[in-house]
C-alpha positions as CSV (number, residue, x, y, z in Angstrom):
1,Q,151.9,169.0,57.3
2,V,149.0,168.3,55.1
3,Q,145.6,168.1,56.6
4,L,142.8,166.1,54.9
5,V,139.1,165.9,55.5
6,E,136.8,163.5,53.5
7,S,133.2,163.8,52.7
8,G,130.5,162.4,50.5
9,G,130.0,159.0,52.1
10,G,126.7,157.5,52.7
11,S,124.3,154.6,51.9
12,D,123.3,153.4,48.5
13,Q,122.0,150.2,47.0
14,V,123.9,147.7,44.8
15,G,124.6,149.3,41.4
16,G,124.4,152.8,42.7
17,S,126.9,155.5,42.7
18,L,128.6,157.8,45.3
19,R,131.3,160.5,45.0
20,L,133.7,161.0,47.8
21,S,135.7,164.3,48.2
22,C,138.8,165.1,50.2
23,V,139.7,168.6,50.8
24,A,143.4,169.3,51.6
25,S,145.0,172.1,53.5
26,G,148.5,173.1,54.4
27,H,150.0,172.0,51.1
28,T,149.1,172.3,47.4
29,V,148.1,168.8,46.3
30,S,148.7,169.2,42.6
31,R,152.2,167.7,42.7
32,L,151.6,165.2,45.5
33,C,150.8,161.6,45.4
34,M,147.2,161.3,46.6
35,A,145.3,158.0,47.3
36,W,142.2,156.5,48.6
37,F,142.1,153.5,51.1
38,R,139.3,151.6,52.8
39,Q,138.9,149.6,55.8
40,T,136.3,147.5,57.5
41,P,136.3,146.2,61.1
42,T,137.5,142.8,60.1
43,K,140.1,143.8,57.5
44,S,143.3,145.7,57.4
45,R,143.5,149.0,55.5
46,E,143.1,148.2,51.8
47,W,144.5,150.4,48.9
48,V,141.9,151.5,46.4
49,A,143.4,154.0,44.0
50,F,146.1,156.6,43.7
51,I,147.0,159.5,41.5
52,D,150.6,160.6,41.2
53,R,152.3,163.9,40.3
54,E,152.0,163.3,36.7
55,N,148.2,162.4,37.1
56,V,148.9,158.8,36.4
57,T,146.2,156.7,38.1
58,R,146.1,153.1,39.3
59,Y,143.4,151.0,40.8
60,A,143.1,147.9,42.9
61,D,141.6,144.9,40.8
62,S,138.5,145.0,43.0
63,V,137.5,148.4,41.8
64,K,139.1,148.7,38.4
65,G,136.5,149.7,35.8
66,R,134.1,150.9,38.4
67,F,135.9,153.7,40.4
68,A,137.8,156.8,39.2
69,I,140.1,159.0,41.1
70,S,140.7,162.6,40.1
71,R,141.7,166.0,41.6
72,D,140.8,169.6,41.2
73,N,143.9,171.5,41.8
74,A,142.2,174.9,41.9
75,K,140.0,173.5,44.8
76,N,142.9,171.5,46.3
77,T,140.5,168.6,46.4
78,L,140.7,164.8,45.6
79,F,137.7,162.9,44.4
80,L,136.7,159.2,44.1
81,Q,133.8,158.5,41.8
82,M,132.3,155.1,42.7
83,N,130.0,153.5,40.3
84,T,128.3,150.1,40.1
85,L,128.6,149.7,43.9
86,K,128.8,146.3,45.5
87,P,128.2,145.1,49.0
88,D,131.9,144.5,49.3
89,D,132.5,148.1,48.8
90,T,131.0,148.8,52.2
91,A,133.9,150.3,54.3
92,T,135.3,153.5,55.8
93,Y,137.1,155.3,53.1
94,Y,140.2,157.3,53.8
95,C,142.1,159.9,51.8
96,A,145.8,159.9,52.2
97,T,149.1,161.5,50.9
98,R,152.8,160.8,51.0
99,G,153.4,164.6,51.3
100,A,156.3,166.4,49.8
101,A,158.7,163.9,51.1
102,G,157.1,161.3,48.8
103,G,158.3,163.2,45.7
104,G,154.9,162.7,44.0
105,I,155.5,159.0,43.6
106,C,152.8,156.6,44.8
107,V,152.9,153.2,46.3
108,P,149.9,150.8,46.9
109,Y,150.3,150.2,50.6
110,A,149.2,152.2,53.7
111,S,152.5,152.3,55.4
112,G,153.9,154.4,52.6
113,Y,151.6,157.4,53.5
114,N,152.1,159.8,56.3
115,A,148.9,162.0,56.3
116,W,145.4,160.7,56.6
117,G,141.9,162.0,56.8
118,P,139.5,160.9,59.5
119,G,137.5,158.8,57.1
120,T,134.0,158.7,55.6
121,Q,131.7,155.6,55.8
122,V,130.2,154.1,52.7
123,T,127.5,151.5,53.1
124,V,126.1,149.4,50.1
125,S,123.0,147.4,50.7
126,S,121.6,144.6,48.5
């Protein structure tokens, strides 16, 4: 079972940048599907971005062109670089993986993931 822990959340103003990190343990992430989701108290968990076993990346329309997902295999860490932040980006951000059973293939919905971090809060103020 993969364990995930996010960090890097915080507060910033509109137009600012934040970089989230997710350290994995229990499994090498280099060949796994890894993803970022976010959730607010009034909305269900929303897919943000994923990176598959071939390092192909995909993004939700709401963050395309502003966010970038990447990973450092040597550090077993997933990143989310968030630029040009907007108030609608305010949420708790979660790192997730489909684990070895997922075959390194990604899907853009939360029910397809079986390991989650505890989340990190991002707040964007105007």
